[in-house]
C-alpha positions, 0 to 999 in steps of 0.5 A: 105785879101779880094778884097776890102781891096786889092783895097783900099791898091792899091789905097793908093799906087797909091796916091803917084804918086802925088809927081812926077806927073809933072815928069810923065807928062814930060816923056809923052811929051818927056821933060827933060826925064833924069832929070825926071827919076833921080827925080823919082829914088830919090823918090824911094830911099827915100821910095816911093813904087809907084816910085819904081813900076813905075820904074819897069814898065819903065825898064820892058817895055822899056819906056823912057829907055832901057829894063833892067829886072834886074833893073825892078826886083829890083824896083818891089822888092823894091815896094813889100817890102813896101807892093805894092801888084801889084809889088808882083804879077808882081814878082810872075807871070811874067815868065821873072823874074824867071831866075833872082831868080836862085833856086826858083822863088819868094822864096827869095821874100817870105823870104824877103818880107813876110809881103807883100806876105800875101796880094796877097794870095787870088789872088794866090789861085784864080789863082791856082783854075783856073788852074794856075800851078805857082800860085799853086806852090807858094801856096805850098811854102807859107804854111811854112808861112801861116799854121805853116809849115803844110807839108800836105797842102804844099804837096797838093798844090805842087801835084796840081801844078804837075797836072797842069804840072808846072815843078818847082813843080816837082823839089820841091816835089822831094827835099821835098821827099828826105828830108823825109827819109822814102819816099826816102828809100821806093822809091828813083827812084820814087822820081828821076822820078820827076826830070827826067820828068821836067829836060828839063824845069827846070834847078834845076831838071837837076842839081839835076840829074847831081849830082846824076849821079856824085856821084852815090848815087842812080844810078850807077856812070856815068860821061857821064850822069852827064855831060849831065844833068849839061849841060842841067841845064847850058843851061837853066840858072843855072850858078852853073852847070858850076863848075861841067861841068868844073870838069868833063871835065878837072878835075878842075874848070876853074877860069873863071867859078867860081860862086861867091856865097859868095861876096868879102872880104875887104882888110885884113892882110896877117897873123893872129898872134893870130891864127898863121895862114895865111889869104887866098887871100883876093881878090879871092874866086875861090877855093870855086868852088871846095868847093861847089862841096865837100859841095854838095856831103857830103850833098846829101850823108847824106840825101840819105843814112839814115844809115850814123850814123856819121852825126846824131849829126851834119850835117857838121861833117865829117871825112874819111881817107883824111880829117876832117870837124869839125864844121857846115858851117852855124852853130848856133852861140853858137855851133860855139863859142864852137868849135871856137878853133878847125880847121874847116878843116884838110887835113890829108896827110900833116896836112894842116888846115883851120879855118874860121868864120861862113862860109868858105868865112868869115875870112879864115885862113890857117896853111900854106901859100898855093897858090890858085891852091894848095888849089884847088888841096886839095879840088879835092883830098877830092872830090875824097875821098868822091866819093870813100867812096860812092862806097865802101859803095854801095859795102858793101851793106849799 
């Protein structure tokens, strides 16, 4: 999109200010402030992108309201989703919003608001060519949308961002190379160096290193180093790292540290007569903190050990002497329906099993009515069994 088109688009959105000009004037004069803000919020709710952009500015700068970056982020996002390129640009380039989008700053916005994102590509490219590493990083991410997933273009933009010392690009390049089995097999430590160099400035890089030291896939297993990097990650804003910190310190995950990544269930019955299984506690997902750790270990082992043939057909089919996982977590619906009658999880020592919906957080049912602590203990046994499998595979020279 050229600059003239961008200016014309921006002018069109600014024209929406006419609808609440009186409220803006009242704010400037300090008259009827609360009611004026309420009316502007109503305009935002009814689809005014300019009202949303204006509210984003108010909450960002603390004009007439207290500074609230989460609300500012929300309103800028709403405006961006409606094509307000100034709002998209603010979300992309203001570093203060990065921590509000945990894994990839701006990445969720690209996914949700891609029709608007195309409108700021010229701005990003200009900024990147003028030495802005963050803009180069975003240009790399955008290649999935702009060039039908051209990996070489993505790689070139990420390399440019790395040359400009943008730490998130180092993390993303490292993740990309892990998924490139040939590159990973040839030089795993070179890939890991991308995480190590950026760990102090990028919570995701530190988190990745913590996991690698935890399960000992690349480095020798080292709980001390794992704890160090998880702590760095958590101190830099990654709340997910707390699960791993508590596991390393206490052998379990404190309920207060649970990362609620899956939302809450509505009230559901206690027993499913058709499936002959008990529903998991409908108001608590605390045991899923341990599940997240188990999930990540299996995932990381799969992508770092190309000889793991048992994963070739289905990423999430896994079995060892302790448990079996028999269906994908976020599977294709047809595949999910085909395997619906099977237990998704079987704990072999006791025969305890679970079935669930498209993900473990949806409609979980258990063969026995276990307490939350008993379920969490099962997850911990499974975690340790996979760690032992990894140790054995390294000793066998796989």
